[in-house]
C-alpha positions as CSV (number, residue, x, y, z in Angstrom):
1,X,39.6,125.7,47.7
2,X,40.7,122.8,46.6
3,X,38.6,119.5,47.6
4,X,39.1,117.7,51.1
5,X,40.3,113.7,51.4
6,X,39.8,112.9,55.2
7,X,42.0,110.4,57.2
8,X,40.3,108.0,59.1
9,X,36.9,106.3,59.4
10,X,36.1,106.8,62.9
11,X,33.4,109.2,64.9
12,X,35.7,112.5,64.2
13,X,36.2,111.5,60.3
14,X,32.6,111.8,60.4
15,X,32.2,114.5,62.0
16,X,35.0,116.1,59.6
17,X,33.1,115.2,56.7
18,X,29.7,116.4,58.1
19,X,31.3,119.9,59.0
20,X,33.1,120.2,55.5
21,X,30.4,118.7,53.3
22,X,27.5,121.5,55.2
23,X,29.6,124.4,57.0
24,X,32.7,125.3,54.4
25,X,33.0,125.6,50.9
26,X,34.9,122.7,50.7
27,X,33.9,119.5,48.9
28,X,34.9,115.9,50.6
29,X,36.1,113.3,47.7
30,X,37.4,110.5,50.0
31,X,38.5,109.0,53.3
32,X,41.8,107.3,53.4
33,X,43.6,105.1,55.9
34,X,46.3,102.8,56.3
35,X,46.5,100.3,53.8
36,X,45.8,97.5,56.2
37,X,42.3,99.3,57.1
38,X,41.8,99.7,53.2
39,X,40.0,96.5,52.1
40,X,39.7,96.6,48.4
41,X,35.8,97.8,47.2
42,X,35.2,99.3,51.0
43,X,33.7,103.0,50.8
44,X,33.1,105.4,53.6
45,X,30.5,108.0,53.9
46,X,29.6,106.4,49.8
47,X,33.0,108.0,49.1
48,X,36.1,105.9,48.4
49,X,38.8,104.7,50.6
50,X,42.1,104.8,49.5
51,X,44.8,103.2,51.0
52,X,47.4,106.0,52.6
53,X,50.6,104.8,51.0
54,X,48.8,105.2,47.6
55,X,47.0,107.9,48.1
56,X,49.2,110.4,45.5
57,X,48.3,108.4,42.8
58,X,44.4,108.8,43.3
59,X,44.3,112.2,44.8
60,X,47.6,114.1,44.0
61,X,48.8,117.1,46.6
62,X,48.9,119.4,43.8
63,X,44.8,118.9,43.7
64,X,43.9,117.8,46.8
65,X,44.2,119.0,50.8
66,X,44.4,116.6,53.7
67,X,42.6,116.3,57.0
68,X,43.5,114.2,59.6
69,X,40.8,113.5,61.9
70,X,42.6,111.5,64.2
71,X,41.5,112.5,68.3
72,X,43.8,112.2,71.1
73,X,45.2,109.0,70.8
74,X,48.6,108.9,72.7
75,X,48.8,112.1,73.6
76,X,47.8,113.9,70.3
77,X,50.8,112.6,68.7
78,X,49.3,110.2,66.6
79,X,47.6,113.2,64.8
80,X,51.0,115.0,65.1
81,X,52.7,112.1,63.5
82,X,49.9,112.0,60.2
83,X,50.0,115.9,59.6
84,X,53.4,116.2,59.8
85,X,53.8,112.8,57.3
86,X,51.5,114.2,55.1
87,X,52.8,117.6,54.8
88,X,56.2,116.1,54.1
89,X,54.5,114.2,51.0
90,X,53.1,117.8,49.9
91,X,49.9,117.7,51.0
92,X,48.5,121.0,52.3
93,X,46.4,120.5,55.8
94,X,42.6,121.6,55.9
95,X,41.3,123.4,58.9
96,X,37.3,123.9,59.8
97,X,36.3,127.0,61.5
98,X,32.6,126.4,62.2
99,X,30.3,129.4,61.0
100,X,28.2,129.2,64.6
101,X,31.6,129.7,66.6
102,X,32.5,133.7,67.3
103,X,35.9,134.7,66.0
104,X,37.3,137.6,64.9
105,X,39.3,139.0,62.0
106,X,42.8,138.8,63.8
107,X,42.4,134.9,64.3
108,X,45.6,133.1,63.4
109,X,44.7,129.5,63.3
110,X,47.3,126.4,61.8
111,X,46.6,123.9,59.6
112,X,44.6,120.7,60.5
113,X,42.3,122.7,63.3
114,X,39.0,122.4,63.8
115,X,36.9,124.4,65.7
116,X,33.1,123.5,66.3
117,X,30.0,125.8,66.8
118,X,29.6,127.6,70.1
119,X,33.3,128.1,70.6
120,X,33.6,131.8,71.3
121,X,37.1,132.6,70.4
122,X,38.8,136.6,71.6
123,X,40.8,138.7,70.3
124,X,44.7,138.7,70.5
125,X,44.4,134.6,70.0
126,X,46.8,132.1,68.4
127,X,46.0,128.2,67.7
128,X,48.6,126.3,66.2
129,X,48.5,123.2,63.9
130,X,46.1,120.3,64.4
131,X,44.0,121.7,67.3
132,X,40.8,120.3,67.8
133,X,38.5,122.1,69.7
134,X,34.8,120.7,71.0
135,X,31.8,122.9,70.8
136,X,31.2,125.3,73.4
137,X,34.0,126.8,75.0
138,X,35.6,129.8,75.2
139,X,39.6,131.2,74.8
140,X,40.0,134.6,75.9
141,X,42.0,137.6,74.6
142,X,45.6,137.0,74.3
143,X,45.2,133.3,74.8
144,X,48.2,130.7,73.1
145,X,46.8,127.4,72.2
146,X,49.9,125.3,71.2
147,X,50.0,122.8,68.1
148,X,48.4,119.3,68.7
149,X,46.4,120.2,71.2
150,X,42.4,118.6,72.2
151,X,40.2,120.5,73.8
152,X,37.0,119.3,75.4
153,X,33.1,120.8,75.1
154,X,33.1,123.7,77.9
155,X,36.3,124.7,78.7
156,X,37.5,128.1,79.8
157,X,40.9,129.5,78.8
158,X,41.3,132.3,80.7
159,X,43.3,135.6,79.1
160,X,47.3,135.5,78.3
161,X,47.1,131.5,79.2
162,X,50.2,129.3,77.1
163,X,49.4,125.6,76.6
164,X,51.7,124.0,75.7
165,X,52.0,121.1,72.6
166,X,49.9,118.3,72.7
167,X,48.2,118.8,75.8
168,X,44.4,117.6,76.4
169,X,42.2,119.6,78.0
170,X,39.2,118.0,79.5
171,X,35.4,119.1,79.6
172,X,34.6,121.6,82.0
173,X,38.2,122.7,82.9
174,X,38.9,125.9,84.0
175,X,42.2,127.7,83.2
176,X,43.0,130.9,85.1
177,X,44.3,133.8,83.5
178,X,48.1,134.0,82.7
179,X,49.6,130.6,83.7
180,X,51.1,128.8,81.3
181,X,50.1,124.9,81.2
182,X,53.6,123.0,79.9
183,X,53.2,120.6,77.0
184,X,52.2,116.8,77.0
185,X,50.0,117.5,80.3
186,X,46.6,116.6,80.8
187,X,43.6,118.3,82.3
188,X,41.1,116.1,83.7
189,X,37.4,117.1,83.2
190,X,36.5,119.5,85.6
191,X,39.8,120.7,87.0
192,X,40.5,123.7,88.4
193,X,44.1,124.9,87.3
194,X,44.9,128.0,89.2
195,X,49.1,128.0,88.1
196,X,52.0,126.9,86.0
197,X,52.0,123.0,85.3
198,X,54.9,121.1,84.4
199,X,55.4,119.6,81.3
200,X,54.2,115.7,81.1
201,X,52.2,116.0,83.9
202,X,48.3,114.9,84.9
203,X,46.1,116.9,86.8
204,X,42.0,115.8,88.2
205,X,39.6,117.6,90.4
206,X,40.5,118.2,94.0
207,X,37.5,116.1,94.8
208,X,35.5,118.6,96.1
209,X,32.2,120.5,95.8
210,X,33.7,123.4,97.1
211,X,34.2,126.6,94.6
212,X,38.0,127.3,94.2
213,X,39.6,124.7,95.1
214,X,42.4,124.0,92.7
215,X,42.7,120.6,91.2
216,X,45.9,118.3,91.9
217,X,48.6,117.0,90.7
218,X,47.8,113.2,89.2
219,X,51.2,111.9,88.3
220,X,54.2,112.7,86.0
221,X,53.2,111.2,82.4
222,X,56.5,111.6,81.1
């Protein structure tokens, strides 16, 4: 595997550095950000920090891969845009799947994914490009997670669920089996989703402590 350059210097970038360094065959050799944030001589985690606009001069794509460590900024579209720009310049996007996650050999994972420890991913699951999964979620059989999605910790994705691209699934939320979450949706923390959600909508807890109460639609986002 080629060495990795990480785009970003925030908390997610630090996590990516830690995971790649301590739990993968990859070696992180540098960080990169937009030129306006890359002051001369600045480093990150003791490694060089180079302007993204000049990345090929220092770390050409035929020798180095890239991981874009941007979270759910602009409903995940900021990560998507940077990944697409990197691919357009010839870079392969590295992915990380924790050795402490439970997965099966048939798992299909796209580029620039990060699947952290404690996640359980059952057979017949497809995970698209640029998906970030924080710790201790369950993705059940035959589920599909679209490109550029972000899942918080302790999410339950039941069997056969389809999640549209760029959607955000909050901490402790649960999705019933065989439903479809539209693209660009926000599922709030603790939400219970029992039916399909239209694209570009936000959903929050129903505001009751009674179990089994579905969440309510907050508003349209598009």
